[in-house]
N, C-alpha and C positions, 0 to 999 in steps of 0.2 A: 585668213583666220576663220576658225570655226566658231559658230555662235554657241554659247554655253547651252548644255543640255538641260531643259526645264525639268524641275523637280516633280516627280511623279507622285500623285496623292495615293496613299496605300489603298489597295483594292480590298474588297470585302473578303476575297479569298486569302490575301496576305494577312489580313487581321485575324481571320479564323485560325490560320496556321500558327500565328504568334501565340494566341491564347490557348490553342490546343497543346502547344509545346510547353507553356507555363503550367497548365493543368497536369500534364503528364509528369513534369518535374516535381511539383508539390505532392502529387499522388505518390510517386515512388519514394520520395524522401520521407513522407510521413509514414508510409508502409514500413520502411526500413526501421525508423525510430520505434514504431509501436509493434514490430513483429514479435519480439520475445514476450512483451507484455500481453499481447493478444493470445499467444499460445498459453502462458501462465493462467490468464483469466478464463480461457476456454476450458482448460483442464480442471481448474479449481471450481469452475461453475458446474461441471459434472460431479466432482467429488462432494461439493456442498449439497447438491441435489440428492445425493445418496449417502450423506454423512452417517446415518444410522447403520447402514450396511457395511461401510468401508472402514471407519475409524476403529482402531483397536483400544485395548484397555490402557489407561494411563499408568506410567511408571512413577512411583513416588519414592524419593530418596530423602533421608533425614541426615543432617550433619550438625556437628557442634564444635565449638572452639572457645578459647578463653581470651577475652579482651585484655591486652597488656595494661598494667597499672597506669602508665602515663596517659594512655588513651581513655581509660576509665575516669581519670581526673578531668580530662577535657570534656567527656560526656557529662559529668556531674556539674560542670560550670556552665553548660548550655542548658537553657530551659525556655523554650518558646512560650510566649505569653498565651497564645490561643491553643496550645496543646498539639500544634502541628508545625513542622518545620524540617529542614534538611539536617542531616547529620553534620557534626563538625568535619572539616575536610580531611583531617588525619584518620578519623574513625571511618569515614566513608571509604577512604582508600584501603583501609584494613579490611573492611567488609568485602569490597570487590576483589581483594587479593585472596580471600579465604573461601568465598562462596561465588558460585557462577551467577551472580546477579549484578545489576547496575543500580548503584545507590541513588535513591530519590527522596521524595518527602516521606517523613515518618510521623507516626502518632506517638506523642510523648505523655506518659503518666508519671506519678511519683515513683513507681516501682519498675517500669519497664519502658523500653523504646521499641516500637513495633513498626516494621517497614514492610509494606506489600510491594512485590516486584513482579507484576504480571508481564508476560512477554508472548510473542507469537508462538503457538504451539505448546504452551505451557504456563505454568504459574509458579510463584515462589513467595516466600515470606521469610523475614529475619526478625528475630526478637533478642533484645540485649537486656539482661537484668542489670538495672542501674546500681544496685548494691554490691553485687559480686563480680559483674562483668561476664557471666556465663552467657554465651551466645548460642542460640540454636536456630536452625533453618530447616525449611521443608521445600524441596524442589520437585515439581511435578512436570513430567514430560509426556505429552500426548502423541508424540510421533511427527514424522515429516509431513503426512497428509494434513494433519491439524495445523502444522506450521505454515503450509502453503495456503490453507483455507483462511487463516488469520490474516496473511498478507493480502489475500483477496479483499477482505473486509476492512483492512487497515487497523486491525485490532492490536493496540499496544505496540505499534511498530515504529513509533518515533517520528520526528520532523523530517528526516531525510527521505524516509519512505513515503510520507504524506506529499512531499514536494515531487517525487517521482510519479506518483498517481496523478497529480495535477498536470504534469508535462505529458504523461501518457494519455490522459484524457483529451488534452488539446490536440495531440497528434492524431488520435483516432477520430476527432471531430473533423480535422482537415482531411484526413483519409476518406471519411465517408462523404463529405460535401464535394470534394474534387471528383470522387467516384460517381456521385449523382450527376454532376455536370457532364462528365465523360459519357455517362450512359445516355444523357440526352443527345449529346453530339453524335453518337454512333447508332442511336435508335432507329433511324431511317433505314439502315441496312440490317437491323436485327429486329424483326417484328415481335419477338418474344420478350423484348426488354421490359415494356411497361406492364404486361400481364404478370411477369415474375415479380417485378417491384410491388405491384398491387397485391399479389399473394403473400408477399413478405409483410405487408401491413395487415391484410385481412385476417391471416390465420391467427397471429397472437391476439388480435382485437376480438375475434370471435371466441377463442378459448377463454379470454378474460371475462367477456360478457356472459357466456353461456355456462361456464364451469367453476368460475371463482366467485364465491359468495361470502 
């Protein structure tokens, strides 16, 4: 009979190989998740920095429609106490069907219901006459560059986009931190590693200190 082979204690080399494998896995996974977001934010970082030179003139369109009598009655029956509140559900559905807006909170007066509907890359508002049901709207489109710029800033982009930005920011954090550790692990064979990292810190810091007041 052979004596059982004793369990070997993991060596320093094997532990390093394990963590190096983990770091590479998390690095490439986070880079895959954040790739499209990084491209979008890099491009819109440029367009935002040169917004005055790139953005074109906004296009403004006016539309009108007549609120049906049953919906006008539903509107008359609703009267938020504080002058602000959502449109009745049937009226909101009619507004969304007739105008390219998403119904939200509106401002109520005795004569009119006014609803602002800002969105990425544009703006809009809808006004409903409470006596006649005459409905007017103005829709402003500032173009796709403005649309992407507003996504970069998270302007009027909704909860789903806000959640995406949180996930994207976390993926970028993982990508950066795992990259930093990988730099440290490989720095012995790449002498320019830390001078380049230092330059990446020193250059923006120097610009901020010397030229931004």
